[in-house]
C-alpha positions in Angstrom: 14.1 -2.1 6.2 17.5 -3.5 7.3 17.0 -2.1 10.9 13.6 -3.9 10.9 15.2 -7.1 9.8 17.9 -6.7 12.5 15.1 -6.3 15.0 13.7 -9.7 13.8 17.1 -11.2 14.2 17.5 -9.8 17.7 14.0 -10.6 18.8 14.0 -14.2 17.6 17.6 -14.8 18.8 18.5 -15.8 15.2 22.0 -14.5 15.7 22.7 -17.4 18.1 22.3 -19.8 15.1 24.6 -20.2 12.2 27.6 -18.5 13.8 29.8 -18.9 10.7 30.5 -16.6 7.9 30.4 -16.3 4.9 28.5 -19.6 4.9 25.7 -20.6 7.2 27.2 -23.8 8.6 28.8 -24.7 5.3 26.1 -23.6 2.9 25.9 -20.2 1.2 22.1 -20.6 1.3 20.6 -23.2 3.7 18.3 -25.9 2.2 14.8 -24.9 1.1 13.3 -27.2 3.7 15.0 -25.2 6.5 14.1 -21.8 5.0 10.4 -22.6 4.6 9.8 -25.0 7.5 6.9 -23.0 9.0 3.4 -23.1 7.7 1.8 -21.0 6.3 4.9 -20.2 4.3 4.5 -16.4 4.8 5.2 -16.7 8.5 8.7 -17.9 7.7 9.7 -14.3 7.0 9.2 -13.4 10.7 9.1 -16.7 12.6 11.8 -18.9 11.0 15.2 -18.0 12.4 17.1 -19.4 9.5 15.2 -17.3 6.9 15.3 -14.3 9.2 19.1 -14.4 9.5 19.5 -15.1 5.7 17.4 -12.1 4.8 19.4 -9.9 7.2 22.6 -11.0 5.6 21.4 -10.6 2.0 20.0 -7.1 2.5 23.3 -6.2 4.2 25.2 -7.3 1.1 22.9 -5.2 -1.1 23.3 -2.2 1.1 27.1 -2.4 1.1 27.2 -2.9 -2.6 24.9 0.0 -3.2 26.8 2.3 -0.9 30.1 1.4 -2.5 28.7 1.8 -6.0 27.3 5.2 -5.1 30.7 6.3 -3.6 32.5 5.2 -6.8 29.9 6.9 -9.0 30.2 10.1 -7.0 34.0 10.1 -7.4 34.0 9.2 -11.1 31.3 11.6 -12.0 33.2 14.5 -10.6 30.5 15.4 -8.0 31.2 18.3 -5.7 33.7 17.5 -2.9 31.0 17.5 -0.2 28.9 15.0 -2.1 32.0 12.7 -2.7 33.0 13.0 1.0 29.5 12.2 2.2 29.1 9.3 -0.2 32.4 7.9 0.9 31.4 8.3 4.5 28.1 6.4 4.0 30.1 3.6 2.3 32.7 3.5 5.0 30.0 3.3 7.7 28.1 0.6 5.8 31.3 -1.5 5.5 32.1 -1.0 9.2 28.5 -1.9 10.1 28.8 -5.1 8.1 32.1 -5.9 9.6 30.7 -5.4 13.1 27.8 -7.5 12.3 30.0 -10.4 11.2 32.1 -10.1 14.3 29.0 -10.0 16.4 27.8 -13.2 14.7 31.1 -15.0 15.0 31.3 -14.2 18.7 27.7 -15.6 19.2 26.3 -12.1 20.0 27.9 -10.9 23.2 25.8 -8.0 24.6 28.5 -5.3 23.9 28.7 -6.3 20.2 25.0 -6.6 19.7 24.4 -3.1 21.2 27.3 -1.6 19.2 25.8 -3.1 16.0 22.5 -1.5 16.8 24.0 1.9 17.6 26.1 1.9 14.4 23.0 1.0 12.4 21.5 4.3 13.6 24.7 6.0 12.6 24.5 4.6 9.1 20.9 5.7 8.8 21.6 9.2 10.1 24.6 9.6 7.7 22.6 8.3 4.7 19.7 10.6 5.6 21.9 13.7 5.9 23.7 12.8 2.7 20.4 12.4 0.8 18.9 15.6 2.2 22.0 17.7 1.4 22.4 16.1 -2.0 18.8 16.7 -2.9 18.9 20.2 -1.5 21.8 21.0 -3.8 19.8 20.0 -6.8 16.6 21.8 -5.8 15.7 24.8 -8.0 16.1 28.3 -6.5 12.8 29.6 -5.1 11.5 33.1 -5.1 11.6 34.8 -1.7 8.6 33.7 0.3 7.7 30.8 -2.0 7.4 27.5 -0.2 7.7 24.0 -1.6 4.6 22.2 -3.0 2.7 25.4 -3.5 1.7 26.1 0.1 2.2 29.9 -0.2 -1.2 30.6 1.4 -0.4 28.9 4.6 1.2 30.8 7.5 1.9 33.8 5.3 4.1 31.8 2.9 6.1 30.2 5.7 6.0 26.5 6.7 
């Protein structure tokens, strides 16, 4: 979802507006009249550069908070070392991505920073995907030899 929102920011050039942080030109949240200036109101979510940028910022804050909370939980719950390390890695990448996004915004989106921000977004997604896959795989029940997930034993001789 955040990569999609970033695409809206890039495509609408919303990163060229409100080049301040943590506020948007002095306001934590711009006035309602600016956020919903387009009619019909639903189009603001894709066509209004103010709302597009605010949504990208808010979702970034939620992602970083969730990644940090997950890393702390993994550490405090005594999860296996690999889980703790991967959770910390996801959190570190999310914080780095947010920092790079802020720098990109403050510099008024130079090409190198915008591209680096997009590439690091893919790195965060890959790390989170690998972490989720390995963490879920560690909790999966042991299967009998030849048994496949979801009961597809009859397909391809028990192999998917």
